[in-house]
C-alpha positions in Angstrom: 4.5 6.4 -27.8 5.6 6.5 -24.1 5.6 9.8 -22.3 6.0 11.0 -18.7 2.9 12.5 -17.2 2.2 15.2 -14.7 -1.2 16.7 -15.4 -4.2 15.7 -13.4 -5.9 14.5 -16.5 -3.0 12.2 -17.4 -2.7 10.9 -13.9 -6.4 10.0 -14.0 -5.7 8.1 -17.3 -2.9 6.3 -15.5 -5.3 5.3 -12.6 -7.8 4.1 -15.1 -5.5 1.9 -17.2 -3.7 0.5 -14.2 -7.1 -0.4 -12.6 -8.1 -2.1 -15.8 -4.9 -4.1 -16.0 -4.8 -5.0 -12.3 -8.3 -4.7 -10.8 -7.2 -6.2 -7.6 -5.0 -3.1 -7.1 -7.4 -0.6 -8.5 -6.8 3.0 -7.6 -8.5 6.3 -8.1 -7.2 9.5 -9.8 -7.2 11.2 -6.5 -5.0 8.5 -5.0 -2.4 8.8 -7.7 -2.5 12.6 -7.6 -2.0 12.6 -3.9 1.0 10.3 -4.1 2.7 12.5 -6.7 2.0 15.7 -4.6 3.7 14.1 -1.6 6.6 12.6 -3.6 7.3 14.8 -6.6 10.3 12.7 -7.7 8.0 10.0 -8.7 7.8 9.0 -12.4 4.5 8.2 -14.0 4.5 6.9 -17.6 1.7 6.4 -20.1 2.1 4.3 -23.3 -0.3 5.3 -26.0 -1.4 4.2 -29.4 -3.2 7.1 -30.9 -5.9 8.1 -28.4 -5.8 4.8 -26.6 -3.8 4.2 -23.5 -2.3 0.8 -23.7 0.2 0.7 -20.8 1.7 2.5 -17.8 4.7 2.6 -15.6 5.7 3.9 -12.2 8.9 4.6 -10.2 8.8 5.7 -6.6 10.7 5.6 -3.4 10.3 3.1 -0.6 10.7 2.7 3.1 13.9 0.7 2.6 17.3 2.3 2.1 18.6 2.0 -1.4 15.4 0.5 -2.8 13.2 2.1 -5.4 9.8 0.7 -6.4 8.9 0.1 -10.0 5.7 -1.1 -11.6 4.6 -1.6 -15.2 1.5 -2.9 -16.9 0.3 -3.4 -20.4 -3.3 -4.1 -21.6 -3.9 -7.7 -22.5 -4.1 -7.4 -26.3 -0.8 -5.5 -26.5 1.4 -7.9 -24.5 4.3 -9.9 -25.8 5.4 -7.1 -28.2 8.2 -5.5 -26.1 6.2 -2.7 -24.6 6.5 -3.9 -21.0 10.2 -4.2 -21.4 10.4 -0.7 -22.8 8.4 0.7 -19.9 10.5 -1.2 -17.4 13.8 0.1 -18.8 12.6 3.7 -18.5 11.4 3.0 -14.9 14.7 1.4 -14.0 16.7 4.3 -15.5 14.7 6.8 -13.4 15.3 4.7 -10.3 19.0 4.9 -10.9 18.8 8.7 -11.0 17.2 8.6 -7.5 20.4 7.0 -6.0 18.7 3.6 -5.9 20.8 0.4 -5.5 18.0 -2.1 -6.1 14.6 -2.1 -7.8 11.7 -3.8 -6.1 8.2 -4.7 -7.3 5.5 -7.2 -6.8 3.4 -9.8 -8.7 0.5 -12.0 -7.7 1.3 -15.7 -7.2 -1.6 -16.6 -9.5 -0.4 -14.5 -12.4 1.8 -16.7 -14.6 2.5 -13.9 -17.2 3.8 -11.5 -14.5 5.9 -14.2 -12.9 7.5 -15.0 -16.2 8.1 -11.3 -17.0 9.9 -10.5 -13.8 12.0 -13.6 -14.1 13.1 -12.7 -17.6 14.2 -9.3 -16.4 16.4 -10.5 -13.6 14.0 -10.1 -10.6 14.1 -12.7 -7.8 11.6 -13.3 -5.0 12.7 -12.1 -1.6 9.5 -12.3 0.5 5.8 -13.0 0.4 2.8 -11.1 1.7 -0.5 -12.6 2.8 -3.4 -10.5 1.5 -7.0 -10.5 2.6 -10.2 -8.7 1.7 -13.4 -8.2 3.7 -16.8 -7.1 2.6 -18.2 -4.6 5.1 -21.5 -5.5 6.8 -22.1 -2.1 8.6 -22.3 -3.7 12.0 -21.3 -1.4 14.9 -18.1 -2.1 16.7 -18.4 -4.1 20.0 -17.5 -2.6 23.4 -13.9 -1.6 23.9 -11.4 -3.2 26.3 -11.5 -1.7 29.8 -9.9 1.7 30.1 -9.4 2.1 26.3 -10.9 4.9 24.2 -10.7 5.0 20.4 -10.7 8.5 18.8 -9.6 10.1 15.5 -6.0 11.3 15.3 -5.5 15.0 16.3 -2.3 17.1 16.7 -2.1 16.3 20.4 -1.7 12.6 19.5 1.0 13.1 16.9 4.2 12.4 19.0 2.7 9.3 20.7 1.2 8.0 17.5 4.5 8.5 15.6 6.4 6.6 18.3 4.0 3.7 18.1 4.1 3.7 14.3 7.9 3.5 14.2 7.8 0.7 16.8 5.2 -1.2 14.9 7.0 -0.8 11.6 10.2 -2.1 13.1 8.5 -5.1 14.7 6.7 -6.2 11.6 8.4 -9.2 9.9 10.6 -8.2 6.9 13.4 -9.7 4.9 15.3 -6.6 5.7 14.6 -3.9 8.3 12.9 -0.8 7.0 14.5 2.6 7.3 12.8 4.8 10.0 10.4 7.2 8.4 11.3 10.9 9.2 8.7 12.6 11.4 7.8 15.2 8.8 7.2 12.6 6.1 5.2 10.5 8.5 3.0 13.6 9.2 2.5 14.1 5.4 1.7 10.5 4.7 -0.6 10.1 7.7 -2.4 13.3 7.0 -3.4 12.0 3.6 -5.1 8.9 5.0 -8.9 8.6 4.8 -9.2 7.8 8.5 -6.6 7.5 11.3 -7.7 6.1 14.7 -5.7 6.0 17.9 -6.4 4.0 21.0 -5.9 6.0 24.2 -5.5 4.9 27.8 -5.3 7.5 30.6 -4.3 10.2 28.1 -1.5 8.0 26.5 -1.6 6.9 22.9 -1.3 3.1 23.0 -2.5 2.0 19.5 -2.7 3.2 15.9 -4.7 2.2 12.8 -5.1 4.0 9.5 -7.4 3.5 6.6 -6.4 4.4 3.0 -8.8 5.5 0.3 -8.0 3.3 -2.7 -10.9 4.0 -5.0 -13.9 5.7 -3.5 -16.0 5.4 -6.6 -15.7 1.6 -6.3 -16.1 1.7 -2.5 -12.5 0.2 -2.1 -10.3 1.1 0.9 -7.1 -0.4 2.3 -5.8 -1.0 5.8 -2.6 0.7 6.6 -0.4 -0.3 9.5 -2.3 -1.4 12.6 -0.1 -1.6 15.7 -0.1 -1.4 19.5 2.5 -0.2 21.9 4.6 -3.1 23.0 3.7 -2.7 26.6 0.0 -2.9 25.8 -0.2 -5.9 23.4 -2.3 -9.0 23.9 -5.1 -7.0 25.5 -7.5 -6.9 22.5 -6.6 -3.4 21.5 -5.5 -4.2 17.9 -8.8 -6.1 17.4 -10.8 -3.2 18.9 -9.0 -0.7 16.5 -9.7 -2.9 13.5 -13.3 -3.4 14.4 -13.9 0.3 14.9 -12.1 1.0 11.7 -14.3 -1.4 9.7 -17.4 0.1 11.3 -16.4 3.6 10.4 -15.3 2.6 6.9 -18.8 1.3 6.2 -20.2 4.6 7.6 -18.0 6.5 5.1 -19.5 4.5 2.2 -16.8 1.9 1.6 -17.8 -1.6 0.6 -14.6 -3.6 0.7 -11.3 -3.3 2.6 -8.1 -5.0 1.6 -5.1 -5.6 3.9 -1.7 -7.3 3.6 1.1 -8.3 5.8 4.2 -10.5 5.7 3.3 -14.2 5.6 5.2 -14.7 8.9 3.0 -12.2 10.7 0.9 -15.0 12.1 -0.8 -13.0 14.8 -2.2 -10.4 12.4 -3.2 -13.0 9.9 -5.2 -14.8 12.6 -6.8 -11.6 13.7 -7.8 -10.7 10.1 -9.4 -14.2 9.6 -11.3 -13.8 12.9 -12.7 -10.5 11.6 -14.0 -12.1 8.5 -11.2 -11.2 6.0 -10.9 -13.8 3.2 -7.5 -14.7 1.8 -6.4 -13.6 -1.7 -3.5 -15.0 -3.7 -0.3 -14.1 -2.1 1.8 -11.1 -3.1 5.3 -12.0 -4.2 7.9 -9.3 -3.6 10.7 -9.3 -6.1 13.9 -7.3 -6.6 17.0 -6.9 -8.8 20.1 -4.8 -8.6 20.0 -1.6 -10.5 22.4 -1.5 -13.4 22.2 -5.3 -13.8 
């Protein structure tokens, strides 16, 4: 049986089964509950056999006009029986009700089963992401660049931080440019992050970095966008932000941090490697027209 879920208990079951299916992308119940609270049009599905959860599905919005994100997973011993297809069809149908023109998803480059599944269902690759993971060592952050202070985000920083976030999102390599995120949505999304740091010079916000709680019980966090005002780049501010973020993440009890960026974002890839991040198999972004 496949059913839509809304209760906290069911959302926790979704988080548990998805984390078992794709441990690299493990999430907590709180993570899933927060996403639905901020985006109530999301669709979460559970597939069950008696009392056992054997699959899950998701449809959500995205930062790109006309695109809706879909994701499905089935436990290993129940694959190749049509359940993934059934979940996907329900997710695609919901995406269509949200005025979507295309469905997007992702697969790992080292997962042959997933690559074959998306190909069979009309998805095609459109870009790749380079992903990295670092194990935290708890070392304090080094001294900051001259004149730079790094502090946690407070309301006085909101306008400047939003400007930098929009600028950074637009500058990041993408196959297609993202739609600018409305200010109120940015406030909601940013307020839900585990930790948001800003770099300040002479009272002006010049850098931004956010940390996302992925699964606190497992000590797993994720880097969100790290960016610096165009006029202040190449001064070591991004590195200072990331080093401070990693030091504080360790203080908060996290053990690992994952990050990802477009494979063409060479500068950020080099910085991550300098900071000790180790590469993971690439993320392949795929899409197909809705209604196809």
